[in-house]
N, C-alpha and C positions, 0 to 999 in steps of 0.2 A: 711425320707420315706413318700411317699404320701399316701393318703387314697384312697380306692377303693369303689365301690358301686355295689351291686347285681343288675344285669340288669332285674331280674325277679320281685323283690319286693321292690327295692330301699334301702335295708338295707345297712348301712355303713359297709365296710369290712376293716379288717386290714391285713397286709402282711402275718401274720402267720395263719390266719383263714383257716380251711379246710372244714367247713360246715357252710352254712348260718343259723344263729340262728332263722331267721324269717320264711323262706320258706322251709328250710331243704335240699336245693340243695347241692351236693358236689361242692367244689370250687377248681379251679386250676389256677395257675399263668402261663400265656403264656409269656415267656421272650422275644420272637421275637416281640410281640406286646406291651409289658409292660402293660398287662391287667390282672386283676383278674376276672375270669368268672365263672358263675354258669354253671355246666356241667350236661349233661344227658347221660345215657348209650346208646350205639348203638352197640349191639353185644359185641364183645371183646374190642371195642374202646369206645370213648366218643365224643359227639357233644356239641358245645357251645349252651346252652339253648337259644331258640329264635334267633339263629345265623345262620351262613352259613353252607355249606355242608362239610367243612373240618373235617376230623377225627383226633382225638388226643388220646394219651395215657398218663397216669400218669407216671412220672419217676419211675423206678423200686424200688427206696427206699420208694415210697409211700406205698407199701405193708407192709413195716416195720414201718409205721407211722414216717418216717424220712424225708419226702419231700412232698411239695404240688405243685411242678412245673410240667409242661407238655411238651411233645415233639410230633411232627407230627407222626401220626400213621404209615405213610409209611417211616419214617426215619430209618437210619441204626443203631442207638444206642438206647439202652434201658434207658440210663441215661440222665438227663437234663444237661444243660450247667454248672450248679453248681456242680452236683455230678460226672461229668466226671473227675473232678480233684482229686477225692478220689483215693488213692493208697492202704492204709491200714486202716481198721476199726477194733474195738475190737470185741471180741467174744460176739455176741449179744444173745447167749443162756443164758447168765447171766443177769437177770432182772436189776440189778444195772448198769451194763455196758450199757444195752439198753437205760435206762432212761437218763444216762449221755450223750450217743451218740446223742440222740434226741436233747438235749440242744445245743450241739456243732454244729449239722447240722443247727439248727435255726439261730445261730450266723453266721455260714458260708454263708448262703443264703443272709443275710443282707450285708455281705462283698461283695459277688459277684454282688449283685444288684448295689452297689456303683461303683465297678470297671467297670461294664457294662455302667453305666450312665456317667462315666468320659471318656469313650471311650478308656480305657487302654487295651493293649494286654494281652490276657490270653491263651497262648498256652497250649495245653494238650499233655500228653504223647502219642507218636505215630504219631504226625503230622509233624515230621521232625525238630522241633525247638530244638536248642542245649540245652536250659534250660527251659523246660516246668514247669508250676506251678502245684505242686503236694502236696497233703495233706495226712499226716499220723496222725491218732488219736489212741494213744497208751495207754494201761493200764500198770501200774506197774506190774512186774512179782512177784508172791508170792515166787518164788524160788531164787530171787536175791535181795540183799540189795540196788542195784543201782536203782535209781528212773528215770523215764522218765522225760526229761526236755523239756519244750516248747522252740522251737528254729527254725532257718532257716539254711539250708545248700544247696547251689547251686540249688535253686528252690524247694527244699523239705521243706515244713512247717510242723513241728511236733507240735501237741497240746496234752499235757498230759491230759489224760481222767480225772484225779483227779481234774482238774481245773473246771469241771462241777459240783463238789460238793460244794455247796454254803458255808457251814460251814468251810470246809478245805481251800477254796480259801480266805475267809475272815481272817482266822487265819494267812495264809501266808502273806496276805496284811499287817496285823498288825505287825507280827514278822519282816517283812522286811522294815517296816517304809514307806510303799507306801501310797500315797494319793488316789490311784485309781487302781483297778484291776478287770477286767471283762473278760468274754470269748470273747466278741466282741472286747474289747481293745487288747487282745492278738492277735487276727487275724489281726487287723489293724496294729499293731506294726510289727509282723513277716513278713507280706506281704510287709511292707515297705522295709525290707532288700532285698526282691526279686526285688522290683522295683528300688532299688539302682543299682543292677546289670544291669537291662534292660535300665533304663533311664539315669543313670549317667555313669557307667562304659562303657556300650556298646553304649551309646548315645553321647559320646564325650564331656561330661560335667564334667570330673574329675577335671580339674583345677579350674573351676568356683565353684565346690563343695568345694574344699580345701580352697578357699578364704573365703567361707561362714562358713563352719563347722570345718575345720581343716584337718590335714593330716591323712587319713584313713590307711596309710601304717604303722602307729605306731603299735607296738606289742599288739595285742588284749588281749592275755592271761595275759600279765603283767599289762595291764590297768584294766582288770577285777579284778585281785588280789589286786591291789592298791585301787580300789574303795571299795571293801568289807572289806579291812583292815582299811582304813582311812576315808571312806565316801566322800560325796561331799564337795567341798570347801564352806565356809560359805556364800560367796557372790553369790552362784549359781543362785538365783532367778533373778539376774540382767541380765543374759545372756541366760538362759536355761528354757525350759518349765517344766522340772522335774529334780529332783536330779540325776536320773538314766541317763539322757541325758548327764551328765558331764563325764560319764565313758570313752567314746570313740566317735570319730566323727561318726562312723556307728550307734551308739545308739542315738546320738543326731538327726541324720537324721530320724531314725525309730520312735522316739518319736514325732518328728515334723510331720512326715507323718501321724502317727496315729491321731494326733490332727487335721490335715487337713480333714481327713475322718470324725472325730467327727463333725466338723463344717458343712460340706456339707450335711450330713445325717440329723442332727438335724435341720438345717435351712430349709431343705425341709419339714420336719415334721411341723415346726412352720408355714410355708407358707400354708401347707395343711389345717391347722386349722384357717387360717386367723388371725394369731396373730400379734398384734402391741404392742410395748412397748412405753408407753407415761405417765410416772409418773407425777402427777400434781406438785410435788415439784421440778422437774427437770427443773429449769428455764433456764439453759444454754444448754439444749438439749443433754447433754452428755450420758444420759441413754435412749434416744429416738431412736426407730428403727421401720421402716415400712418394714416388711418382705414380699414383694410381688413380688419376682423374683425367677428364677430357679438357685439355687446355683451351679448346675453342669455345667452351661453354662455362668457364670459371667466372663467377660474378665479381670476386674481389681480386684485384691484381696482386695483392700481397701473397696470395697462394701461388701464383705463377712465379713471383720473385723468390719466394722461400724455397721453391724446388729448383729454379733456374740457376741460382748462384752456386750452390753445391755441385750441381751437375757440370757446370763449366769448369770448376776446379778439377773435377775428376777427369773430364775429357782432355783438359790441358796436360794433366799428369800422364795420361795414357799416351798422348802424342809425344811427350818428352821421352817416354820409355822406348819409343821407336826411333828416337833421334830426330824427330820432326819439331817444327815450330809450333807454338800454341795454336790450337784450332780456333780458339775464341780469345783474341788478344785485346780484350776490353775490360774495363771495370765499370761498375754502375753506382756512382756516388748518389747520395740522397736526392740532389736536384734532378738527376737523370731518372731516378725511380719515380719522381713526381711527374715527369714528362711522359714516361711510359704509362702511368696511371691515367693521364689525360687522354692518350691515344686509346687505351683500353675502354675508357668510359664512352668515348665517342663511337667506337665500334659497337659496343653493347647497346647504346641508344639507337643507332641506325638499324641494328638487327631487331630490336624490340618494336620499333616503329614501322618495320617492313619497308624501309627506304628502297626505292627503285629508281 
């Protein structure tokens, strides 16, 4: 994620900011321009402060402190390009639901930002696409013992509201033996299943996928049961990015896809801060990286990987210095790097062909 700057006072702004802490202007993200702007009220609409005559409105979810994106005032929709994908949200009259929903929306906006910058198709319900991208954010029902499961099904991504409770999510992460579990990670993983449908199944890349990840026609339910009864094979770190990726080729793809989004977003943040990795003890240059490029437009995945791996070593070392666990508890063996290259090439092809 890149950094922004208030055009009125020069204050550095972050993607989630809603008010400039220096000059007090309300802030809005204009997705069409990829700009965070200080805004001033103009009747029922808003003007970019010290900007042009165009009138804007905040996304309708701004009224619920659930969004900071803007839409043209003369547009036909009340919702921004991120919130248009929402189908079901929880009962927001419950303050706990409201607070958790706000966390989910913040993670979702980061996801949509990445998808937009990668140039990926994001059809919405009602535009005629056979499989639009739809989000359901659901709370467990007090009248049922059955819990909401985070999942994907034919374009519908469901995020369990309980995942926004940090303590519960951390307990689930520990109980399930996972190295990493975050709201944004859930979004990136589940949307990976969606783009398998769009880029692999519908994109004519099924045979190439099977050669890289395996046969996805294997019984998913049986694979899931086997995984939870027996766990991952002991040598999984040699071939997979996570133990869960061993469960089924679809999960291997989704885990790899999620890590690709981890890479491009984090590398853009590192570039925004002008980060360079150059430890003095690294005489061979294996941990050296100059991160001065746009990761969303890199042609060769090797450039991403060459910057990514030294950066993760540095980030993990910083976390350890604060007494925290590794922020990126993964390794990328050669087979995983080839899988990441497969994802990268499919994304680049979709962008080049203007897939919608």
